[in-house]
VEXZAMAR-376963 format. One line per 3 residues: number of its first residue (from 1); their letters; for each residue y, z, x of C-alpha. Coordinates in Angstrom, 3 decimals, m for minus. Last residue first. Example, Ala and Ser with C-alpha at 12.3 -4.5 7.8 and 13.67 -1.06 7.14 Angstrom:
2	sa	m1.060 7.140 13.670 | m4.500 7.800 12.300
This chain:
349	lpk	m7.530 3.550 m20.226 | m8.003 7.036 m18.846 | m7.030 10.184 m20.816
346	dlg	m4.362 12.872 m20.779 | m1.670 11.345 m18.597 | 1.553 13.385 m18.545
343	klk	3.441 10.898 m16.403 | 1.013 8.004 m16.439 | 3.083 6.027 m18.946
340	eml	6.060 5.806 m16.564 | 3.741 4.697 m13.761 | 2.371 1.971 m16.025
337	msy	5.932 0.852 m16.786 | 6.546 0.502 m13.044 | 3.340 m1.530 m12.823
334	frl	4.227 m3.942 m15.631 | 7.722 m4.230 m14.130 | 6.113 m5.415 m10.909
331	nhi	4.043 m7.947 m12.834 | 7.101 m9.347 m14.622 | 9.210 m9.789 m11.509
328	tll	6.254 m11.399 m9.749 | 5.769 m13.744 m12.720 | 9.371 m14.931 m12.570
325	rga	9.381 m15.363 m8.801 | 6.084 m17.236 m8.730 | 7.333 m19.723 m11.308
322	tfd	10.631 m20.136 m9.453 | 8.585 m21.613 m6.603 | 8.366 m24.913 m8.499
319	kvr	4.890 m26.432 m8.503 | 5.511 m28.905 m11.377 | 2.610 m27.382 m13.321
316	flh	3.621 m23.850 m12.336 | 7.125 m24.379 m13.676 | 5.705 m25.881 m16.880
313	aiy	3.506 m22.818 m17.360 | 6.631 m20.682 m17.004 | 8.334 m22.739 m19.716
310	srt	5.327 m22.553 m22.030 | 4.998 m18.815 m21.606 | 8.580 m18.416 m22.725
307	yrk	11.628 m17.240 m20.833 | 14.623 m14.915 m21.206 | 13.607 m11.386 m22.182
304	ctl	10.067 m11.580 m20.833 | 11.128 m12.916 m17.454 | 14.073 m10.552 m17.041
301	cdc	11.864 m7.520 m17.667 | 11.850 m5.518 m20.911 | 8.126 m5.668 m21.651
298	lts	6.445 m4.856 m24.953 | 7.154 m8.305 m26.439 | 5.026 m9.775 m23.674
295	lpr	4.811 m13.133 m21.901 | 7.387 m14.521 m24.320 | 6.051 m16.789 m27.061
292	ddd	6.316 m20.582 m26.954 | 2.632 m21.257 m26.240 | 2.056 m25.015 m26.063
289	mmk	2.108 m25.364 m22.265 | m0.064 m22.236 m22.085 | m3.043 m24.279 m23.273
286	gkt	m3.027 m26.190 m19.970 | m3.971 m23.150 m17.925 | m1.735 m22.352 m14.928
283	ldl	m0.149 m19.414 m16.765 | m3.391 m17.434 m16.588 | m2.871 m14.363 m18.761
280	fey	m4.579 m11.084 m17.910 | m5.052 m8.333 m20.461 | m3.817 m4.813 m21.048
277	kll	m4.627 m1.656 m22.967 | m2.829 1.649 m23.394 | 0.594 m0.011 m23.693
274	ddk	0.533 0.374 m27.495 | m0.507 m3.118 m28.622 | m1.468 m5.151 m25.589
271	yvy	0.185 m5.021 m22.174 | 0.296 m8.167 m20.044 | m0.577 m8.626 m16.380
268	arg	0.257 m12.211 m15.386 | m1.841 m14.515 m13.204 | m0.171 m17.739 m12.091
265	hra	m1.230 m17.761 m8.442 | 2.058 m16.339 m7.189 | 1.747 m13.589 m9.785
262	drt	m1.726 m12.641 m8.583 | m0.375 m12.073 m5.079 | 2.476 m9.931 m6.387
259	plv	0.341 m7.784 m8.692 | m2.580 m7.503 m6.242 | m0.861 m6.705 m2.929
256	cdf	m1.430 m2.971 m3.328 | 0.209 0.426 m3.065 | m0.506 3.763 m4.710
253	ity	0.860 7.299 m4.734 | m0.082 10.071 m7.202 | m3.752 10.874 m6.682
250	glk	m4.838 14.046 m8.495 | m8.261 13.115 m9.860 | m6.771 12.039 m13.209
247	vln	m4.342 9.864 m11.242 | m7.417 8.229 m9.707 | m8.644 7.218 m13.154
244	vie	m5.340 5.588 m14.051 | m5.077 3.815 m10.704 | m8.578 2.381 m11.090
241	dpm	m7.673 1.151 m14.583 | m4.546 m0.582 m13.266 | m6.201 m2.288 m10.293
238	gig	m4.027 m1.438 m7.294 | m5.618 0.549 m4.493 | m4.349 m0.385 m1.023
235	lgy	m4.110 3.253 0.054 | m4.691 5.623 m2.862 | m2.430 8.430 m1.660
232	lly	m2.960 12.116 m2.356 | m0.017 14.426 m1.606 | m0.782 17.924 m0.377
229	gkp	0.421 20.927 m2.382 | m3.036 22.419 m2.839 | m5.260 21.542 0.084
226	tnd	m7.409 18.380 m0.072 | m11.163 18.892 m0.041 | m11.832 18.219 m3.733
223	ait	m9.478 15.217 m3.690 | m11.277 13.678 m0.702 | m14.690 14.187 m2.280
220	kas	m13.351 12.800 m5.577 | m12.137 9.562 m3.967 | m15.444 9.259 m2.111
217	eyd	m17.355 9.514 m5.392 | m14.904 7.195 m7.157 | m16.133 4.249 m5.124
214	ftk	m15.099 1.422 m7.445 | m17.887 m0.861 m8.655 | m18.703 m4.080 m6.808
211	ddn	m22.457 m3.278 m6.578 | m22.077 m2.676 m2.829 | m19.421 m0.065 m3.578
208	ipw	m15.667 m0.730 m3.360 | m13.154 1.676 m1.786 | m13.109 0.200 1.764
205	ggy	m11.597 2.587 4.272 | m8.987 5.294 3.838 | m7.985 7.412 0.847
202	gfg	m4.704 8.768 2.215 | m4.027 12.451 2.756 | m0.890 14.540 2.401
199	dfg	1.941 16.360 4.110 | m0.080 16.783 7.283 | m1.414 19.590 9.497
196	ikv	m3.837 19.220 12.377 | m6.323 21.752 10.940 | m6.174 19.943 7.591
193	lee	m7.209 16.746 9.384 | m10.390 18.452 10.603 | m11.379 19.592 7.114
190	ccy	m10.625 16.226 5.540 | m12.716 14.386 8.150 | m15.618 16.793 7.600
187	krl	m15.514 16.190 3.840 | m15.470 12.401 4.286 | m18.302 12.721 6.816
184	dqf	m20.370 14.786 4.374 | m19.669 12.191 1.684 | m21.068 9.249 3.619
181	fgg	m19.820 6.161 1.754 | m17.262 5.302 4.416 | m16.167 8.207 6.576
178	qvv	m12.368 7.931 6.803 | m9.562 10.167 5.540 | m6.067 9.081 6.552
175	gli	m3.388 11.571 7.608 | 0.060 11.428 6.036 | 3.500 12.160 7.465
172	lpk	6.645 12.829 5.432 | 9.914 11.702 6.921 | 12.637 13.960 8.340
169	sya	15.748 13.142 6.338 | 17.766 9.986 6.876 | 20.920 9.041 8.797
166	ihk	19.789 10.826 11.939 | 21.586 13.208 14.263 | 19.642 15.518 16.552
163	its	16.389 13.641 17.052 | 14.407 15.112 19.935 | 12.220 17.523 17.938
160	cir	11.375 14.855 15.368 | 10.160 12.533 18.138 | 7.842 15.191 19.597
157	dfe	6.521 16.214 16.185 | 5.629 12.616 15.325 | 4.072 12.081 18.763
154	eks	1.919 15.188 18.340 | 1.003 14.156 14.792 | m0.097 10.701 15.961
151	rka	m2.096 12.174 18.853 | m3.932 14.560 16.551 | m4.507 11.791 13.983
148	wli	m5.826 9.499 16.734 | m8.499 12.036 17.675 | m9.345 12.628 13.998
145	trd	m9.633 8.881 13.352 | m11.757 8.547 16.504 | m14.162 11.221 15.255
142	vsi	m14.300 9.532 11.851 | m14.921 6.093 13.354 | m17.706 7.477 15.552
139	kae	m19.286 9.227 12.562 | m19.261 5.936 10.629 | m21.136 4.246 13.464
136	eyt	m23.761 7.013 13.502 | m24.156 6.892 9.726 | m24.561 3.130 9.838
133	akp	m21.502 0.995 9.119 | m21.557 m1.717 6.456 | m18.323 m0.493 4.815
130	dtf	m16.709 m0.531 8.290 | m14.849 2.744 8.767 | m11.194 1.977 9.570
127	ddl	m10.073 3.861 12.699 | m6.839 5.610 11.773 | m3.189 5.526 12.872
124	avv	m1.211 8.342 11.239 | 0.952 7.261 8.304 | 4.719 7.458 7.942
121	mds	6.717 8.322 4.836 | 10.476 7.904 4.419 | 10.419 5.071 6.936
118	gln	13.340 4.593 9.318 | 11.708 1.600 10.976 | 12.324 3.402 14.251
115	mqf	10.071 6.216 13.056 | 7.391 3.688 12.115 | 7.613 2.133 15.574
112	eis	7.208 5.445 17.368 | 4.336 6.424 15.067 | 2.402 3.211 15.764
109	kep	3.209 3.353 19.473 | 1.828 6.903 19.719 | m1.348 6.130 17.802
106	tll	m1.867 3.093 20.051 | m1.284 m0.554 19.151 | m1.939 m3.083 21.893
103	vrk	m0.821 m6.579 20.845 | m2.080 m9.736 22.520 | 0.240 m12.717 22.609
100	egv	m0.096 m15.423 19.988 | m2.189 m18.571 19.502 | m4.974 m16.737 17.699
97	pkf	m4.177 m13.043 17.248 | m5.839 m10.780 19.836 | m5.291 m7.230 18.595
94	mvg	m6.125 m4.400 20.992 | m6.429 m1.119 19.098 | m5.994 2.319 20.637
91	knt	m6.969 4.536 23.560 | m10.232 5.662 21.967 | m11.278 2.029 21.985
88	vyg	m11.050 m0.763 19.400 | m11.424 m4.495 19.937 | m9.765 m7.787 19.099
85	asp	m9.948 m10.918 16.949 | m13.408 m11.907 18.274 | m14.849 m8.948 16.362
82	nmk	m14.055 m10.555 12.972 | m14.653 m8.188 10.048 | m14.154 m5.204 12.330
79	ils	m11.090 m6.860 13.851 | m8.649 m8.305 11.309 | m9.463 m6.554 8.024
76	gvq	m10.849 m3.344 9.495 | m8.433 m2.565 12.308 | m5.830 m4.227 10.090
73	fgg	m6.197 m1.287 7.705 | m5.208 1.064 10.533 | m1.888 m0.628 11.240
70	sds	m0.114 2.636 10.429 | 1.328 1.965 6.981 | 5.054 2.265 6.451
67	ivf	6.334 3.855 3.267 | 9.866 3.101 2.132 | 11.831 4.643 m0.743
64	gkw	14.725 2.734 m2.288 | 18.040 1.588 m0.876 | 16.969 m1.831 0.407
61	nmf	19.447 m3.978 2.317 | 16.688 m5.867 4.197 | 17.809 m4.859 7.701
58	kki	19.435 m1.630 6.498 | 16.206 m0.476 4.945 | 14.046 m1.698 7.853
55	ggr	15.781 0.241 10.582 | 19.248 0.289 12.080 | 19.336 m3.296 13.227
52	aki	19.045 m2.478 16.941 | 15.988 m0.326 16.186 | 14.251 m3.246 14.466
49	ydi	14.738 m5.464 17.507 | 13.889 m2.826 20.110 | 10.676 m1.770 18.366
46	gld	9.125 m5.212 17.991 | 9.901 m8.065 15.619 | 6.764 m10.109 14.882
43	kyl	4.041 m7.907 16.384 | 5.535 m4.556 15.353 | 6.438 m6.007 11.939
40	hyt	2.883 m7.294 11.462 | 1.147 m4.132 12.652 | 3.432 m1.664 10.879
37	nvl	3.228 m3.254 7.437 | 5.891 m2.313 4.901 | 5.311 m0.453 1.637
34	igk	7.945 m0.529 m1.080 | 9.776 1.936 m3.281 | 11.042 2.913 m6.704
31	tkt	10.257 m0.281 m8.623 | 12.564 m0.333 m11.629 | 11.848 m4.072 m12.039
28	sei	15.562 m4.853 m11.521 | 15.452 m3.206 m8.087 | 12.871 m5.712 m6.877
25	dst	14.999 m8.622 m8.082 | 18.065 m7.095 m6.397 | 16.184 m7.012 m3.086
22	dls	15.307 m10.701 m3.177 | 12.063 m12.026 m4.559 | 9.953 m15.129 m3.775
19	kil	7.570 m13.262 m1.437 | 8.138 m9.536 m1.287 | 9.913 m8.867 1.976
16	grt	9.949 m6.602 5.022 | 6.949 m8.268 6.636 | 4.307 m6.697 4.410
13	adp	6.438 m5.883 1.385 | 3.404 m4.441 m0.389 | 4.244 m3.171 m3.860
10	ffv	4.743 0.587 m4.231 | 3.256 2.366 m7.228 | 4.480 5.846 m8.065
7	ple	3.090 8.912 m9.804 | 5.269 10.852 m9.277 | 9.046 11.194 m9.424
4	plk	10.484 9.515 m6.346 | 10.116 11.238 m2.939 | 13.447 12.590 m1.732
1	m	15.071 10.635 1.076
C-alpha cells in the first residue's frame, strides 16, 4: 500500500483496536493509518493465529495503512524500568509477564510476526536506551541495536525473497536510532544503520530531558545524519507542538497514545481561532454541565456536529462508555486536521 500523503499521525491500536471505537469510527475521523503493537499481539495471539486470519487488516476489517512497532519500546517500558519483568541479551528479549508464560522476542521473530501481520511498514527490533544510562551503558544499547538491526534486515530480506504471491506490496522497513542524550552515539548509530540500509529512521528512546523539556537536540542529530530520501518517524511522539516542531526538522510520521488515552479520561483537544492555537477542555469538570456549546465550531467530527459539551459532561458523570467514544472521535479528528494544516508548514505553533 502506498504511504499516505505526509505528514501523518497514526493512533496506537495496541491490540488491533482503539478502545471504544469500531473501524468505521476511525475512518470517519479521516485517520489514514494505525500502529499496532508487536509484543502484545505476539504474546496474545501468536504468529499462527494471525496468519490463519490473513493478517491484522483482514482481522479487524481495516483498509488503511498499518505500521507495526518492533517490541523495542517494551524493552524500556516493561523491562528496563522493572528488571524483574525480564532481561535483554544479544540473542533477544525475554519478557516475564506476571501470571503469564514467558515470551522470547528476537529480531527474527519480531520481523517474522510483523510480516505475518501484513504491515505496510515494519520496524527493526531495537534495544531501548535507558534515559538514566551511563555513557558505557548507552554504548552497549547502541551496539546491540545495530546488531539487531542487521539481523532484522537479513530476516526481512529473506522473507521478501521467498514470497511469490502476496496480497500487499513489499512493506517499508525502518531502523531505530538509539543513544540516549549522547549525541556522538546517536550520530554513530545513524551511520551504522545507513550501512545496513533502511527506508527510514525512527527517533528511539526517551525523548524528554531531565527538566521535562523535549529533547530536540537528539531529534536534530538524527535528522542531520539521515540520508536524503529516508523517512523520519517520531516514535511515540504526540504532543501537538512537539509534532509541529519536528515537522520543521523533517519528521513526517508520528504515533502516540495521548489523544485516545486523554479522551477516555475526559480531556479534549480543541482548536482556537484559526487552527494555529489549541487548548485542553476537561469534560469531567462540573462547570461543563452548564456549557451548551459544541466542543469546537472549527471541527467537523460527529461529536462536534451533534453533541454539546454539557451532554458529554453528563455522559462522563454517569460513567457511560459513550463519553470516551465521542471524545476519542473528536481528538482523532483534531490530529488529522493538524496533519492537514502541517502540509506546507512555515512556522511552529
